[in-house]
TORVEXDO-578959 format. One record per residue (C-alpha): residue number from 1; residue in one letter; x, y, z. Coordinates in steps of 0.1 Angstrom, whole numbers, padded with zeros to 4 digits, m for minus. Example, Ala and Ser with C-alpha at 12.3 -4.5 7.8 and 13.67 -1.06 7.14 Angstrom:
// TORVEXDO-578959
> 1,a,0123,m0045,0078
> 2,s,0137,m0011,0071
***
This chain:
// TORVEXDO-578959
> 1,x,1126,0878,1197
> 2,x,1118,0857,1168
> 3,x,1082,0851,1180
> 4,x,1078,0890,1183
> 5,x,1092,0895,1148
> 6,x,1068,0867,1134
> 7,x,1038,0885,1152
> 8,x,1047,0919,1136
> 9,x,1052,0903,1102
> 10,x,1018,0885,1104
> 11,x,1001,0918,1115
> 12,x,1017,0936,1085
> 13,x,1006,0909,1061
> 14,x,0971,0911,1075
> 15,x,0969,0949,1073
> 16,x,0982,0948,1037
> 17,x,0956,0922,1027
> 18,x,0928,0942,1042
> 19,x,0940,0973,1025
> 20,x,0943,0956,0991
> 21,x,0907,0941,0995
> 22,x,0894,0975,1006
> 23,x,0910,0993,0976
> 24,x,0897,0967,0952
> 25,x,0862,0970,0965
> 26,x,0863,1008,0962
> 27,x,0876,1004,0925
> 28,x,0849,0979,0918
> 29,x,0822,1002,0932
> 30,x,0835,1031,0913
> 31,x,0836,1012,0880
> 32,x,0802,0996,0884
> 33,x,0771,1013,0870
> 34,x,0760,1040,0896
> 35,x,0725,1040,0908
> 36,x,0710,1067,0887
> 37,x,0673,1078,0885
> 38,x,0667,1088,0850
> 39,x,0639,1112,0842
> 40,x,0611,1107,0817
> 41,x,0625,1117,0783
> 42,x,0597,1134,0761
> 43,x,0600,1138,0724
> 44,x,0593,1168,0703
> 45,x,0608,1155,0671
> 46,x,0627,1122,0664
> 47,x,0643,1115,0631
> 48,x,0667,1086,0639
> 49,x,0697,1075,0660
> 50,x,0723,1090,0635
> 51,x,0710,1126,0641
> 52,x,0721,1154,0663
> 53,x,0701,1152,0694
> 54,x,0693,1182,0715
> 55,x,0676,1179,0749
> 56,x,0659,1209,0767
> 57,x,0654,1212,0803
> 58,x,0621,1232,0802
> 59,x,0586,1231,0795
> 60,x,0572,1215,0763
> 61,x,0560,1250,0751
> 62,x,0595,1266,0756
> 63,x,0613,1237,0740
> 64,x,0591,1238,0710
> 65,x,0595,1276,0707
> 66,x,0633,1274,0708
> 67,x,0635,1244,0685
> 68,x,0611,1258,0660
> 69,x,0630,1291,0659
> 70,x,0663,1272,0652
> 71,x,0647,1256,0622
> 72,x,0640,1291,0607
> 73,x,0676,1298,0604
> 74,x,0700,1287,0577
> 75,x,0716,1261,0576
> 76,x,0693,1244,0601
> 77,x,0661,1251,0582
> 78,x,0674,1233,0550
> 79,x,0683,1203,0572
> 80,x,0655,1198,0597
> 81,x,0657,1160,0596
> 82,x,0694,1161,0608
> 83,x,0681,1169,0643
> 84,x,0662,1152,0672
> 85,x,0646,1174,0698
> 86,x,0637,1161,0733
> 87,x,0627,1178,0766
> 88,x,0627,1170,0803
> 89,x,0602,1191,0823
> 90,x,0601,1174,0857
> 91,x,0637,1181,0868
> 92,x,0651,1217,0874
> 93,x,0689,1218,0871
> 94,x,0710,1236,0897
> 95,x,0727,1265,0881
> 96,x,0753,1290,0894
> 97,x,0757,1327,0887
> 98,x,0791,1325,0871
> 99,x,0814,1355,0879
> 100,x,0782,1372,0891
> 101,x,0773,1379,0854
> 102,x,0762,1347,0837
> 103,x,0740,1317,0843
> 104,x,0761,1284,0842
> 105,x,0744,1250,0846
> 106,x,0771,1226,0836
> 107,x,0775,1202,0866
> 108,x,0775,1165,0872
> 109,x,0740,1160,0881
> 110,x,0728,1178,0850
> 111,x,0750,1156,0827
> 112,x,0736,1125,0843
> 113,x,0699,1136,0839
> 114,x,0704,1146,0804
> 115,x,0715,1110,0798
> 116,x,0677,1102,0802
> 117,x,0676,1113,0765
> 118,x,0699,1111,0735
> 119,x,0720,1143,0742
> 120,x,0746,1156,0718
> 121,x,0737,1191,0732
> 122,x,0721,1201,0764
> 123,x,0699,1234,0767
> 124,x,0688,1247,0801
> 125,x,0663,1275,0800
> 126,x,0661,1298,0831
> 127,x,0639,1328,0837
> 128,x,0663,1354,0850
> 129,x,0668,1392,0849
> 130,x,0677,1401,0814
> 131,x,0711,1415,0825
> 132,x,0722,1380,0834
> 133,x,0742,1366,0804
> 134,x,0736,1333,0788
> 135,x,0766,1309,0784
> 136,x,0780,1280,0766
> 137,x,0805,1255,0780
> 138,x,0814,1224,0760
> 139,x,0781,1209,0749
> 140,x,0759,1227,0776
> 141,x,0740,1258,0767
> 142,x,0726,1278,0797
> 143,x,0701,1302,0783
> 144,x,0684,1332,0800
> 145,x,0648,1329,0786
> 146,x,0645,1367,0787
> 147,x,0670,1370,0761
> 148,x,0662,1371,0724
> 149,x,0656,1337,0708
> 150,x,0686,1342,0688
> 151,x,0707,1336,0718
> 152,x,0701,1298,0712
> 153,x,0717,1297,0677
> 154,x,0745,1320,0689
> 155,x,0755,1296,0718
> 156,x,0750,1266,0695
> 157,x,0775,1282,0672
> 158,x,0800,1279,0699
> 159,x,0791,1244,0711
> 160,x,0784,1227,0677
> 161,x,0809,1245,0654
> 162,x,0836,1260,0676
> 163,x,0828,1295,0663
> 164,x,0845,1324,0680
> 165,x,0827,1356,0690
> 166,x,0825,1381,0661
> 167,x,0824,1410,0684
> 168,x,0856,1423,0703
> 169,x,0873,1417,0725
> 170,x,0871,1380,0732
> 171,x,0893,1349,0733
> 172,x,0895,1330,0700
> 173,x,0892,1291,0705
> 174,x,0920,1273,0690
> 175,x,0912,1259,0655
> 176,x,0882,1282,0652
> 177,x,0878,1292,0617
> 178,x,0854,1322,0615
> 179,x,0879,1349,0627
> 180,x,0909,1351,0604
> 181,x,0940,1373,0603
> 182,x,0935,1382,0566
> 183,x,0905,1386,0542
> 184,x,0924,1362,0519
> 185,x,0915,1334,0543
> 186,x,0877,1337,0534
> 187,x,0871,1319,0500
> 188,x,0834,1327,0503
> 189,x,0819,1356,0523
> 190,x,0794,1383,0526
> 191,x,0822,1408,0528
> 192,x,0853,1412,0551
> 193,x,0851,1434,0582
> 194,x,0877,1443,0608
> 195,x,0870,1432,0644
> 196,x,0865,1395,0652
> 197,x,0873,1386,0688
> 198,x,0904,1404,0683
> 199,x,0906,1440,0669
> 200,x,0931,1430,0642
> 201,x,0911,1399,0631
> 202,x,0884,1398,0604
> 203,x,0849,1384,0602
> 204,x,0831,1374,0570
> 205,x,0798,1392,0577
> 206,x,0792,1426,0590
> 207,x,0765,1418,0616
> 208,x,0757,1380,0619
> 209,x,0744,1360,0647
> 210,x,0779,1356,0663
> 211,x,0780,1394,0666
> 212,x,0746,1405,0673
> 213,x,0714,1389,0687
> 214,x,0694,1412,0664
> 215,x,0704,1390,0635
> 216,x,0691,1356,0622
> 217,x,0720,1351,0597
> 218,x,0753,1335,0603
> 219,x,0767,1345,0570
> 220,x,0777,1319,0542
> 221,x,0812,1313,0556
> 222,x,0800,1304,0590
> 223,x,0771,1284,0575
> 224,x,0795,1262,0557
> 225,x,0814,1254,0589
> 226,x,0782,1245,0607
> 227,x,0772,1223,0578
> 228,x,0804,1204,0580
> 229,x,0797,1196,0616
> 230,x,0761,1185,0608
> 231,x,0773,1162,0580
> 232,x,0801,1148,0601
> 233,x,0775,1136,0626
> 234,x,0747,1126,0603
> 235,x,0768,1113,0574
> 236,x,0747,1130,0547
> 237,x,0716,1151,0542
> 238,x,0685,1128,0546
> 239,x,0651,1137,0540
> 240,x,0619,1121,0553
> 241,x,0590,1125,0577
> 242,x,0597,1128,0614
> 243,x,0590,1098,0636
> 244,x,0564,1108,0662
> 245,x,0572,1082,0687
> 246,x,0605,1082,0706
> 247,x,0618,1047,0701
> 248,x,0651,1054,0720
> 249,x,0655,1038,0754
> 250,x,0684,1050,0777
> 251,x,0678,1028,0806
> 252,x,0697,0998,0792
> 253,x,0727,1018,0782
> 254,x,0759,1027,0800
> 255,x,0788,1053,0796
> 256,x,0819,1064,0813
> 257,x,0818,1098,0829
> 258,x,0852,1114,0834
> 259,x,0856,1145,0856
> 260,x,0888,1163,0852
> 261,x,0905,1197,0858
> 262,x,0925,1214,0830
> 263,x,0959,1227,0842
> 264,x,0983,1247,0821
> 265,x,1001,1217,0805
> 266,x,0981,1186,0817
> 267,x,0948,1173,0827
> 268,x,0941,1160,0862
> 269,x,0914,1133,0864
> 270,x,0895,1136,0897
> 271,x,0868,1112,0892
> 272,x,0855,1085,0868
> 273,x,0823,1064,0870
> 274,x,0801,1042,0850
> 275,x,0767,1058,0846
> 276,x,0734,1047,0832
> 277,x,0720,1064,0803
> 278,x,0725,1076,0767
> 279,x,0761,1087,0757
> 280,x,0759,1118,0736
> 281,x,0788,1140,0725
> 282,x,0809,1166,0742
> 283,x,0808,1197,0720
> 284,x,0833,1210,0696
> 285,x,0870,1222,0701
> 286,x,0907,1216,0696
> 287,x,0910,1191,0725
> 288,x,0906,1154,0714
> 289,x,0901,1121,0729
> 290,x,0909,1086,0714
> 291,x,0897,1053,0727
> 292,x,0926,1028,0722
> 293,x,0918,0990,0721
> 294,x,0942,0962,0733
> 295,x,0956,0958,0699
> 296,x,0965,0996,0699
> 297,x,0940,1004,0672
> 298,x,0919,1035,0677
> 299,x,0882,1027,0678
> 300,x,0866,1061,0684
> 301,x,0876,1097,0686
> 302,x,0859,1129,0696
> 303,x,0866,1165,0703
> 304,x,0857,1191,0731
> 305,x,0867,1223,0746
> 306,x,0872,1224,0784
> 307,x,0892,1256,0781
> 308,x,0866,1284,0774
> 309,x,0833,1296,0788
> 310,x,0814,1318,0765
> 311,x,0790,1344,0781
> 312,x,0767,1366,0760
> 313,x,0737,1390,0765
> 314,x,0722,1420,0747
> 315,x,0698,1446,0760
> 316,x,0670,1459,0738
> 317,x,0687,1492,0733
> 318,x,0720,1477,0723
> 319,x,0732,1470,0688
> 320,x,0758,1443,0695
> 321,x,0763,1416,0721
> 322,x,0778,1424,0754
> 323,x,0798,1394,0763
> 324,x,0831,1379,0776
> 325,x,0850,1347,0771
> 326,x,0866,1332,0802
> 327,x,0894,1308,0807
> 328,x,0875,1281,0825
> 329,x,0882,1276,0862
> 330,x,0854,1248,0863
> 331,x,0859,1210,0864
> 332,x,0850,1195,0830
> 333,x,0828,1164,0824
> 334,x,0835,1141,0794
> 335,x,0813,1113,0784
> 336,x,0830,1082,0768
> 337,x,0816,1050,0753
> 338,x,0823,1019,0771
> 339,x,0838,0994,0747
> 340,x,0848,0957,0753
> 341,x,0885,0953,0750
> 342,x,0893,0989,0755
> 343,x,0927,0997,0769
> 344,x,0934,1034,0772
> 345,x,0916,1067,0768
> 346,x,0940,1094,0756
> 347,x,0932,1131,0759
> 348,x,0953,1154,0737
> 349,x,0955,1190,0726
> 350,x,0972,1198,0693
> 351,x,0988,1164,0691
> 352,x,1002,1165,0726
> 353,x,0990,1139,0751
> 354,x,0977,1156,0783
> 355,x,0963,1125,0801
> 356,x,0962,1086,0796
> 357,x,0935,1067,0815
> 358,x,0935,1030,0820
> 359,x,0902,1015,0808
> 360,x,0909,0978,0811
> 361,x,0890,0973,0843
> 362,x,0861,0991,0827
> 363,x,0857,0981,0790
> 364,x,0858,0943,0797
> 365,x,0827,0946,0820
> 366,x,0804,0956,0793
> 367,x,0795,0950,0756
> 368,x,0799,0978,0731
> 369,x,0773,1005,0733
> 370,x,0752,1007,0703
***
């Protein structure tokens, strides 16, 4: 009897040991840099590492057409040196027809490929029927190239500055500033007009870019919001000649890619992996993340909005945008810097922690990303 018990005990110990070793290897594999074939990152305009970097998935000609158009619009035209523009023309992203009405290209392979370039914002251009809407989700803009060029600054208004739709009806992102419940909330404006996402909210311009693609004007109130986001990233308004050569290399950099699902009151993390490439940002919004070091200090913070997907289009005979804002049912992808001695990644909304991710097995494998 004792011999039988001893054999069973040994078998249990062996099985437990094998299980522990297997789980450890799986964890190490997950947290090691994944094999990722980066694409050739081509430069349209490079102004420095501390600038807002936009990468296009398109031909050079289309990327130049859209970036040139953006720089004809205030406040971008007054701050051309705040931006870098790149393009990738040898990879065609997989996109879906979201809700059968809009092109949506935000998926894991796209995020990885975009890391071939500095990539604060990602623009995918697709040649589709004009009735298919363009969209913005987090920092990814999926644009129908048969829409007016102004669809680019419209979707960038969502991604960069958390601007709400100025047509109605639509969902207003939390902490969005351009739709207000009273005219008194606008200290500067081009006027005050009823109807801004909600029928009882006000906008500061009658027919701006966030209301109609026939416009090339945000309005002075929205322009200030955008400028604040630009200066937050670049630090100040810097002038100078553009650098022709792309001196950024993404092949020797790594970042942590988090895949999650937003539930009603929490975030479920479904995958995390260390990837090769440049980091970038994650868009604007009222969700935040903090990278906590072992001494409990906060090293870096960021914002994003995994909650809303904006969809927009406007036919030639229409005066205003035909669109809809959806509560997202898609997994979100969050890129986080890998920092030595990092302890925890906290994801919050309005001060309430939704998820805490242990980073101790990740951050200590790498040096700080520059």
